[in-house]
N, C-alpha and C positions, 0 to 999 in steps of 0.2 A: 023713912028718915033719909033726907038728901045726902048724897056723898059730898065729903069734904075735898076741894081741889088740893091736887098734890103740887110739886115742884117742877115738873117736867113737862115742857113744850114739845110736841112731836108734830109730824106733818102727815100727810096721807098720799096715797098714790096716785089718784088721778082725779077725774071730774065727779065722780061718786064714789059712795064708800064700798070697800071690799069686806068680807068677813073678818080679814086681819085687822083692817081699820078699826072696825067696831070693836074687836076685842081688845085692841091696844086704847081705844078711847076709854073704854071701861075700867081700865087698870086704875087703881086706887092711888098711884103715884102721878097720874097724868093730870095736870092742871090747866092746860090749854093746847091749842093747834095753831101752826103757822101755815098759810097758803102761799102757794107759788103760782106762777102763770099755767104751769100745767095743770091746775087745778080749775083753771077758768075758760068757760066757752062763752058765757053771756051773764049779764047782770041776773035774769030770773034763773038760771041754773045755779049760780053760787048762793042766792038766796036759799034753794032748795036745799043745796049741799049744807049750807050752816045750820038750817033747821034740822036736817037729819044728823049732823054731827051732834048737836045738843040733845035729841032724842035717844042717841046711844049711851047717854051718860044720865045717871040719876044725881044731878047736882050741876054747879056751876061749871062753865068750860069758857076759858078766855079764848076768843078767837082773834088772831093777829095777823098782819100781813106788812111787808116791805112797800109801801105806797109814798114814797117821799116826792115823787116826781122825776121828769127827766128820763135817765136810764135805769132807774130804779122805780119802775112803775108796774106792779104784777098784773093789773086789769087795766084793758085798754078799751076794747069795742064796748061803747055803751057808756064810758066814761069820761070825763072831761080830761084831756091831755094837760099835764101839769108840768110847766117848765122847769128846767133844771135850778136849783135854789142859787146859783151864782148869777143868773139873770136877775134876781132880786136885788143882790149884793151891787150889780153895776147899775141897776135903777136907782138905788140908794145914792151913788156918786153922782147922779143929776138932780133927784129930789127925793131927799129921804122921808118925807111925809107920804107922797106919792107911794114909795117902797113899802112902807109900814101898812098903808090903806090895802096894797095889793096883797102883800103877805097875808093879812087877816082874811082877805077874800079867799085866797087859795087854801088857808087852813080849814075855814066854813065848808068849802066845795069837797074836799077830802073827806072830812068827817062825815058830811050828809050823805056823799054817795056810798061810802062805807056801811055807815050805819043801816042804811036802807036795804043792805043787803046781809044784814046779820055779823057784820066785822064789828068788833069790840075797840080795837086798837091798831094804828099804824106805828110801826117803829120810825117816829120821827118827832121833833128836828134833829137833822145833823148839826151838831155843835162843832164840829172839827174846823179848824181854820184852813183857809186856802193858802197855804205856803207854796203850793206849785208843784213840787216834785212827786206827790202822791198820786199815783196814776187811779188806785182805787177808790181815792176819795175826790180829788179834781173838782168838777163842777157841780158834785153833791154838795159842797160847802157854800154858804151864803158869801163870806168874805175873807179878807185877811185879818181884819181889826175886829178883835174879840168884842170891843164895844157894839160894832155894827152887827156883828153876829148875835150878841144877846137881845137887840133890840127887834130884829127881824125876827128871831125866833119866838121872842115874847109875843109879837104881833101875831104869827103864823098860830101860836098855842092859843091865841085868844079866839081865833078863828074855830079852831078845833073845839074849844070849850062851847061856842056859841051852838055848834053842831050837838053837843053833848058826849063829845069824844075826848078821851084823856091825852097825853103826850108821853114820850120816851126820848129823852136826850141821849146823842150816842155821839162819838165813842171814846167815853171818858178814860183818862183826862185828855185825849186828843190824838187821831191818827192821822192828821193833816201834814205832819213833817216828816214821818218815816217813809221811807221809798217803797219798801217791799209790801206786798200784798199778803195779808194773813191768812186768806185762803189757802195761799200755795206755800208760804214760808212764814218764818218767825221774823217780822220786824223789830228793830231795836232804834230806839231814841236816847240818844246820849246825852242831851241836854239835862243841865242840872235842876233840882226841884224848885229853886226859886223862879228861874225861867218858865218852867211849866207852869206853876201857879199864877204867876203874873200875865200869862199870855194864854196857851192853849186851855187849861182848867178854868179861867176865870169866868167863862159864862154860867157854869154850874154854881158857883157861889152867887153871882149876880142875880140868876134867876130866882133863886130862893124857893119858897113853898109853892111857887107857880109849876114848877117842874115836879111831876107825879111819878115818873121813872126815869132809870139811867141803865144804860148798856155800856159795860167797859171794853176797851179795845185789848184784843189779843197782840198786845204790842210789849216788850219789855223796855223797863225805863231804869237801867241799871245803876243810876244815881240813887234810886229809892229802894228798888229790890230786884231780885234775880229772876223773879217770876214774871210772867205778864199780868197786867192789871187786873184782869180777871179772876186770877187765882192768888191774888195778894191781899192780904189782911191789912197791910200798911196802907195801900190805896182805897181799898173799901171801907175799912173800920176807921184808920186813923185819920185820914184824909178827907175823904167823901163824906162820911158821916159825923165824925168829931169835928173837924177842923172847917169843913164847909157848911155843917149843919144840916145835910140832906136826910128828910125822914120818908122817902118814897121807897118804891120797890125796885131792886136791882136785878136785871137779867143778865145772865150771861150771854155773850155772843155764841154763835155756833158752835158746839163741843167736837164737831167733826171736821172743823177745819184744821188744816195742818198746822198753824202755830199753837193749836191746843194740845198737840201730840206731846209737847214738853212735860205735861202733868201725868202722861202716862196712858193706860187703857182707857176704854170710856168710862167705866166705873170710878175709876180713880180720877177722871177729870170731873165727874159729877161730884164726887165727895170734895175734891178739891176746890171746886167753885163754889159750892155752898158752905164750905168751911171757912173760906176766906171773907164771906160775906154777901154773896149772891142768894137771892130769894127763890129765883127760878132759872132753870137751864135750859137753853135749846139743844135739840138734836135734830137736824136736818138731813134730808136726802140719803140717809142710811138706816132702812128698817131695822136690819139685823143689829145695829149699834143700839138704836132706841130700845129694842127689845132686852139687850144686855144690860143696858143701864136699868131698866125697869126690874129685872130679876134681881139685879146686885146692889141698888141702891138703899141705904139705910137713912131713913128721915123722919124726923118728928115734927109736927107742925107747931105753930105758936099763935098767940093772940096777935103779935105784930105782923105776922105774915098774913093772916086774915084781914087786918086792916089796910094794909098797902094793897093787896089783891082787890079788895072791895072798892078803892078809890078808882081803879081802872074798869070796873064792871058796873058802872053807872048806866 
């Protein structure tokens, strides 16, 4: 009987599997793997690696990567160079139709090249608005105007769909306004809920059923909740699911980031994220923390989890 996927996404050490990697991948709570630049030597090598990862597990495994383009493109040699998404926004300001056409072409290229090496999902598109101050977002964002972001993201998602790949919008409800980098500190966005919904979070509602997955931000919005969005039932249940009608899968951002420490140790972070409404949680670059989470996490699967994950594994 095939092993059912769990809610934890882990990473691996290098360009081939170690015995420790194989043991971790076989754990019943693992459901996916995220790849980084350190796991890449060539397209052929990654194809062998993803096949080997799947053979280490008796059941489905979601293989993911951050492959947005620009400075966040993990695979380079043998892959198309993808321009930063801001370049598409600049093209929109000159010719919107041409920008949408190019976004679809880029999405199709990303999906086709990743699918060819056994990757199921790129965590893209970035739906954050280009407010300017956020260095961690910056040129990863399409545009300042949420309407432009929505239409360019939809075009890119159409290209992904043409190649057989799903999508993941991030970082809900928006990381483009806060200055701090959540990898290193806890960002705070003081704006009222009305402003957030009308501006930064608007693309999530406008994209509707085309959006198959969402990753919330490790950002605190004190007008709504004292917890970062990824640990907040108000954001994930009340607003994202009920108010905006989102039906897809929710990934946490990396639980080893400094901003996630507000929730406690790694096991507490995992329970907090899943309890708030995340379906899957990422643990990156810290194998000891991944093992601690797998040892201590208590989780029960559901039909909704299976349905949401299956939409990403087509």
